[in-house]
C-alpha positions in Angstrom: -10.2 -19.6 5.3 -12.5 -21.8 3.1 -15.8 -20.6 4.2 -15.1 -17.3 6.1 -14.9 -15.1 3.2 -18.0 -16.8 1.7 -20.0 -16.2 4.9 -18.8 -12.6 5.1 -19.8 -11.7 1.3 -23.2 -13.4 1.9 -23.8 -11.3 5.1 -22.7 -8.2 3.5 -24.9 -8.6 0.5 -27.8 -9.7 2.8 -27.3 -6.6 5.1 -27.2 -4.4 2.1 -30.3 -5.8 0.5 -32.2 -5.7 3.8 -31.2 -2.1 4.4 -32.2 -1.4 0.9 -35.6 -3.2 1.3 -36.5 -1.2 4.4 -35.6 2.0 2.8 -37.6 1.0 -0.5 -40.5 -0.2 1.7 -40.7 3.1 3.6 -40.4 5.1 0.4 -42.8 3.1 -1.5 -45.4 3.3 1.4 -45.0 7.1 1.6 -44.9 7.8 -2.1 -47.7 5.2 -2.9 -50.0 6.9 -0.1 -49.4 10.3 -1.6 -49.8 9.3 -5.2 -53.1 7.5 -4.5 -54.5 10.3 -2.3 -53.5 12.9 -5.0 -55.4 10.7 -7.7 -58.3 10.4 -5.4 -58.3 14.2 -4.6 -58.3 14.9 -8.3 -61.1 12.5 -9.0 -63.1 13.8 -6.1 -62.5 17.6 -7.1 -63.6 17.0 -10.6 -66.7 15.2 -9.5 -67.3 18.2 -7.0 -67.0 20.7 -9.6 -69.2 18.8 -12.0 -72.1 18.6 -9.5 -71.6 22.1 -8.3 -72.0 23.1 -11.9 -75.2 21.2 -12.2 -76.6 22.6 -9.1 -75.7 26.2 -10.3 -77.7 25.4 -13.4 -80.7 24.5 -11.4 -80.5 27.8 -9.6 -80.0 29.8 -12.6 -83.1 28.2 -14.4 -85.3 28.4 -11.4 -85.7 24.7 -10.7 -84.4 25.3 -7.2 -87.8 25.7 -5.5 -89.0 27.5 -2.6 -87.8 27.0 0.8 -85.3 24.6 -0.6 -87.8 21.9 -1.1 -87.3 18.7 -2.5 -89.5 19.0 -5.5 -88.8 19.3 -9.2 -85.4 18.6 -10.9 -83.3 19.9 -7.9 -85.1 17.9 -5.3 -84.7 14.9 -7.4 -81.1 15.5 -8.0 -80.4 16.1 -4.4 -82.2 12.9 -3.6 -79.7 10.9 -5.5 -76.7 13.0 -5.1 -75.0 10.3 -3.1 -75.1 7.8 -5.9 -74.3 10.6 -8.3 -71.2 11.8 -6.2 -70.4 8.2 -5.3 -69.4 9.5 -1.9 -71.1 11.4 1.1 -72.4 14.9 0.0 -73.6 18.1 1.7 -75.1 21.2 0.5 -74.3 24.0 3.1 -75.2 27.7 3.4 -73.0 30.3 4.7 -73.5 29.5 8.3 -73.3 25.9 7.7 -76.4 25.4 9.8 -79.0 24.7 7.3 -78.1 21.6 5.3 -79.5 20.0 2.4 -78.2 16.6 1.6 -78.5 13.8 -0.6 -79.0 11.2 2.4 -82.6 11.1 1.4 -83.3 13.7 4.3 -84.9 17.0 4.2 -82.2 18.5 6.5 -79.0 17.3 8.1 -77.3 18.2 11.4 -73.9 19.9 11.2 -72.8 17.3 13.9 -72.3 14.8 11.2 -70.0 16.8 9.0 -66.6 15.7 8.4 -63.7 17.1 10.5 -62.7 20.6 9.0 -66.1 21.2 7.1 -66.8 24.4 8.9 -63.4 25.8 8.0 -63.9 24.8 4.3 -67.2 26.7 4.2 -66.0 29.6 6.0 -62.9 30.0 3.7 -64.9 29.6 0.5 -67.6 32.1 1.4 -64.8 34.5 2.8 -62.3 34.3 0.1 -64.4 33.0 -2.8 -62.1 30.4 -3.8 -62.7 27.7 -6.3 -62.0 24.5 -4.5 -60.6 23.6 -1.2 -59.4 20.1 -0.2 -58.3 18.4 3.1 -57.0 15.0 3.4 -56.5 12.6 6.4 -53.8 10.1 5.5 -53.9 8.3 8.8 -53.5 4.4 8.6 -56.9 2.8 8.5 -59.0 6.1 8.2 -57.5 7.7 5.0 -60.1 10.1 3.5 -60.4 13.3 1.5 -62.8 16.0 1.9 -63.4 18.5 -1.0 -65.4 21.8 -0.9 -66.7 23.8 -4.0 -68.8 26.7 -4.3 -72.2 26.9 -5.8 -73.1 30.1 -7.5 -76.4 31.7 -8.6 -77.4 33.4 -11.7 -75.4 36.5 -10.4 -72.3 34.6 -9.8 -72.7 35.0 -6.2 -71.9 32.0 -3.8 -75.2 30.8 -2.3 -73.9 27.3 -1.0 -71.0 25.1 -0.7 -71.1 21.4 -1.9 -69.0 19.1 0.3 -68.1 15.7 -0.8 -66.3 13.4 1.7 -64.9 10.2 0.6 -62.7 7.5 2.1 -59.7 6.2 0.0 -60.6 2.6 -0.4 -58.2 0.0 -1.2 -55.0 1.9 -0.5 -54.3 -0.2 2.5 -54.7 -3.4 0.5 -52.7 -2.0 -2.3 -49.8 -1.2 0.1 -50.1 -4.7 1.5 -49.8 -6.2 -2.0 -47.1 -4.0 -2.9 -45.1 -5.0 0.4 -45.8 -8.8 -0.4 -44.2 -8.1 -4.0 -41.4 -6.5 -2.5 -40.6 -9.2 0.0 -40.9 -11.7 -2.9 -38.4 -9.7 -4.8 -35.9 -9.5 -1.6 -36.0 -13.2 -1.2 -35.2 -13.6 -4.8 -32.5 -11.0 -4.6 -31.3 -12.9 -1.5 -31.0 -16.3 -3.2 -29.1 -14.5 -6.2 -26.9 -12.8 -3.8 -26.0 -16.1 -2.1 -25.1 -17.5 -5.5 -23.2 -14.5 -6.5 -21.2 -14.5 -3.1 -20.3 -18.1 -3.5 -18.9 -17.4 -6.9 -17.2 -14.3 -6.0 -15.6 -15.8 -3.0 -14.4 -18.7 -5.1 -12.7 -16.1 -7.4 -11.3 -14.1 -4.5 -10.2 -17.1 -2.5 -8.3 -18.9 -5.4 -5.4 -16.3 -5.3 -5.6 -16.0 -1.7 -5.2 -19.6 -1.3 -2.1 -19.6 -3.6 -0.7 -16.8 -1.5 -1.5 -18.6 1.7 0.3 -21.7 0.5 3.2 -19.8 -1.0 3.8 -17.8 2.4 3.6 -21.1 4.4 6.3 -22.4 2.1 8.3 -19.2 2.5 8.0 -19.5 6.3 9.3 -23.2 6.0 12.5 -21.8 4.1 11.6 -22.4 0.6 12.5 -19.1 -1.0 12.3 -20.4 -4.6 8.6 -20.6 -4.8 6.6 -18.0 -6.5 2.8 -17.3 -6.8 2.6 -16.9 -10.3 -0.3 -14.6 -10.0 -0.7 -11.9 -12.6 -3.6 -9.6 -11.9 -3.9 -5.9 -12.5 -5.5 -5.1 -8.9 -4.8 -5.0 -5.3 -4.6 -8.9 -5.1 -2.0 -9.0 -8.1 -0.1 -6.2 -6.3 0.1 -8.2 -3.1 1.1 -11.4 -5.1 4.0 -9.3 -6.7 5.1 -8.1 -3.4 5.2 -11.7 -2.0 7.3 -12.7 -5.0 9.6 -9.9 -4.4 9.9 -10.8 -0.7 10.8 -14.4 -1.7 13.4 -13.1 -4.1 14.9 -10.8 -1.5 14.7 -13.6 1.2 16.5 -15.9 -1.1 19.2 -13.3 -2.0 19.4 -12.8 1.9 19.6 -16.4 2.4 22.5 -16.8 -0.1 24.5 -13.9 1.7 23.8 -15.5 4.9 25.2 -18.7 3.7 28.2 -16.9 2.1 28.8 -14.9 5.3 28.5 -18.3 7.4 31.1 -19.6 4.9 33.4 -16.7 5.4 33.0 -16.8 9.2 33.9 -20.5 9.2 36.9 -20.1 6.9 37.9 -17.0 9.2 37.9 -19.2 12.2 39.5 -22.0 10.4 42.3 -19.6 8.8 42.9 -17.6 12.1 43.2 -20.8 14.0 45.7 -22.1 11.6 47.6 -18.9 11.5 47.6 -18.7 15.2 48.2 -22.4 15.9 51.5 -22.6 14.0 53.5 -20.0 15.6 52.1 -20.6 18.9 53.1 -24.4 18.7 56.6 -23.3 17.5 57.1 -20.9 20.2 55.6 -23.3 22.9 58.2 -26.1 21.6 61.1 -23.7 21.6 60.4 -22.6 25.0 60.1 -26.1 26.3 63.3 -27.2 24.8 65.1 -24.0 26.4 63.2 -24.7 29.8 64.3 -28.3 29.9 67.8 -27.5 29.0 68.0 -29.6 26.0 69.8 -27.0 24.1 72.9 -25.3 26.0 74.9 -24.0 23.2 74.9 -20.3 23.0 74.5 -20.4 19.3 71.7 -22.8 19.4 70.0 -20.8 22.2 70.2 -17.7 20.2 69.0 -19.5 17.0 65.9 -20.6 19.0 65.4 -17.0 20.4 65.4 -15.5 16.8 63.1 -18.0 15.7 60.7 -17.2 18.6 61.2 -13.4 17.8 60.2 -14.1 14.2 57.1 -16.0 15.1 56.0 -13.3 17.8 56.5 -10.7 15.0 54.3 -12.6 12.8 51.6 -12.9 15.4 52.0 -9.2 16.2 51.5 -8.4 12.5 48.6 -10.7 12.2 46.8 -9.1 15.2 47.6 -5.6 14.0 46.2 -6.5 10.5 43.0 -8.1 12.1 42.4 -4.9 14.2 43.1 -2.7 11.1 40.6 -4.5 9.0 38.0 -4.6 11.7 38.3 -0.9 12.2 37.9 -0.3 8.3 34.9 -2.6 8.0 33.1 -0.7 11.0 31.1 2.0 9.3 31.3 3.9 12.8 35.1 4.2 12.4 35.5 7.7 11.0 38.2 8.5 8.3 39.2 12.1 8.4 39.3 13.3 4.9 41.2 16.4 3.7 42.4 17.6 0.4 45.6 15.7 -0.7 47.7 15.3 -3.8 47.7 11.6 -4.9 50.9 12.4 -6.8 52.8 13.2 -3.6 51.2 10.2 -1.7 52.3 7.7 -4.5 55.9 9.4 -4.7 56.3 9.1 -0.9 55.1 5.5 -1.0 57.7 4.6 -3.7 60.5 6.4 -2.0 59.9 4.4 1.3 59.7 1.0 -0.6 62.9 1.6 -2.4 65.1 -0.1 0.3 63.0 -3.1 0.3 63.1 -3.3 -3.5 67.0 -2.8 -3.6 67.3 -5.6 -1.1 65.7 -7.9 -3.8 67.6 -6.0 -6.7 64.2 -4.9 -8.0 63.8 -1.4 -9.8 60.6 0.8 -9.2 60.0 2.9 -12.1 57.7 5.9 -11.2 56.5 8.1 -14.1 55.8 11.1 -12.0 53.0 13.3 -13.1 53.8 17.0 -12.7 50.0 17.9 -12.9 48.4 17.8 -9.4 45.9 15.2 -8.8 43.7 16.6 -6.0 41.6 14.3 -3.9 39.8 14.2 -0.6 40.9 11.4 1.7 42.9 10.2 4.5 46.9 10.6 3.6 47.9 7.8 5.7 45.3 5.3 4.8 45.9 6.0 1.1 49.5 5.5 1.5 49.0 2.3 3.4 46.8 1.1 0.3 49.7 1.7 -2.0 52.3 0.3 0.2 50.5 -2.9 0.4 50.2 -3.2 -3.4 53.9 -2.2 -3.9 55.1 -4.7 -1.1 53.3 -7.5 -3.0 54.6 -6.5 -6.3 58.0 -6.6 -4.7 57.5 -9.9 -3.1 56.2 -11.8 -6.3 58.9 -10.3 -8.6 61.9 -12.0 -9.4 65.5 -10.5 -8.7 66.4 -8.0 -11.6 62.9 -7.5 -12.6 61.1 -4.0 -12.1 57.8 -2.6 -11.0 56.1 0.2 -13.0 54.1 2.8 -11.2 52.0 5.7 -13.1 49.2 8.1 -13.1 47.0 8.4 -16.1 44.2 11.1 -16.5 40.8 10.2 -18.0 37.9 12.5 -18.8 36.4 12.0 -15.1 39.0 10.5 -13.1 42.7 9.7 -12.4 44.0 6.2 -12.6 47.1 5.0 -10.6 48.5 1.8 -12.1 51.1 -0.5 -10.3 52.4 -3.3 -12.3 54.9 -6.1 -11.7 56.2 -8.7 -14.1 56.2 -11.8 -11.9 54.6 -15.1 -12.1 51.1 -13.4 -12.0 47.8 -14.7 -10.7 45.6 -17.6 -12.0 42.3 -16.6 -13.4 40.4 -18.8 -10.8 42.1 -16.9 -8.0 41.4 -13.4 -9.1 37.8 -13.2 -7.8 39.1 -14.1 -4.2 42.3 -12.1 -3.9 40.5 -9.5 -1.6 39.0 -12.2 0.6 40.4 -12.3 4.2 43.1 -14.8 4.7 43.1 -15.7 0.9 46.9 -16.0 -0.1 48.9 -18.1 -2.5 50.7 -20.9 -0.8 54.1 -20.3 -2.0 57.7 -19.6 -0.5 57.3 -15.9 -1.5 54.2 -15.6 0.7 55.0 -17.8 3.5 55.2 -14.8 6.0 52.1 -13.2 4.8 48.9 -13.0 6.8 46.4 -13.1 4.0 44.8 -9.8 5.0 47.0 -7.1 3.2 44.7 -7.0 0.1 41.4 -7.2 2.2 42.9 -4.0 4.1 43.6 -2.3 0.9 40.2 -3.0 -0.7 38.5 -1.6 2.6 40.6 1.5 2.5 39.5 1.8 -1.3 35.8 1.2 -0.3 35.9 3.8 2.5 37.3 6.5 0.0 35.0 5.6 -2.9 38.1 4.5 -5.0 37.5 1.6 -7.7 40.2 -0.9 -7.4 40.6 -3.6 -10.0 43.2 -6.3 -10.8 44.5 -7.6 -14.0 46.6 -10.4 -14.1 48.0 -13.0 -16.7 49.6 -16.1 -15.2 53.2 -16.2 -16.0 53.4 -12.6 -17.1 52.7 -10.3 -14.1 49.9 -8.4 -12.4 48.6 -4.8 -12.4 46.3 -3.1 -9.8 44.4 0.0 -11.1 43.1 2.8 -8.7 40.5 5.0 -10.1 40.1 8.2 -8.3 36.9 10.2 -9.2 37.5 14.0 -10.0 34.2 14.7 -8.4 35.1 13.2 -5.0 34.1 15.7 -2.2 35.1 15.7 1.5 32.9 13.6 3.7 
């Protein structure tokens, strides 16, 4: 990566410059040729008009002579017309057969006329035009032919003056221009190379940083950041890499947390299963080996095994229930229900368990219906778990309060006990699987009840919170939104 971008930039700049040079060279040659030809044509035209005007004056003053002789001023003028015109000159009549020229000859054959001379003569005599020019801009033989009329005293055209001149120096000028252009291109290439290196360094620096950062991320270092702050595409890419690092860091933390939960789950489930299975196995071995023969003792062993089997059955059922609730594909049928009726029925069903412990359940029944879309059985199960815990952790003679309060956008169900409460350090974990207080009141619990209640609340969009003061009691609050719709 160290040199590839530099080489590419040099290559790109060089290719652009070479393409520009080719286009510029072609345009320069074409425009220079056209411009030089136009200047030469203009100069030749002015000379031709000037000479034609002089010849017309000779005609008008009678200095022309007879038989187109070479005497007098006219003849002397024709004699030196090449030098005067600084080019080849011909004086042609209408037929372009009789020629008077300044080549120090009395006559000139039409075979030596430049290409297109007959057309120029014919057109001038026919159309009586002022000046006609034809140019040949082929490489190596560039020339211009100019024809102008020569008029007599009556204004009639009696001859045509042709001037033919090659455009000297044009090829050399073009060659010099190309040399200058090549020199400029070489200087530009040198400048482009230096500029490419400087730009490459500027571009490569953040790329190197991002390259190193992504390498660190691939190795598992999700705390690293690029630190690049640019308001361009490179800056956007750097910010995306930083954001990716942040999200991967969060994902790693979640994975670690999940791994810990999985390990804790395996450890807890192993512990929960090992104890009753060990007890059942020991009891069966005692009975099988006949170490216990008394009917009373045999019955006691059987009762203990039934209790352990019931605990295992409850544990398995709770695990299956929790797995179903955590599975998003498990559909919960929601219908319109009255929360007041659900809570009232739950309190009524738990009265027997409360009376067995001499605990009173107070229910401030709200006569106003509390409509909600949900699964009647699941919500009742949620209330039952909380009421069962409230009874379990209350002392005999105490009571449990249940009530429904209305707020502007929700209804809140409150279930409170006045037992020993929950320590502050334990409250964040009470909804975790297998998290339970190790006390005599909870020795038969599976540690899954509150997890199931929490999952029921999550699946229904119910906000469940716990407030507790150790030594004074615990309250669970369930907030039911008034805007909850079926689905």
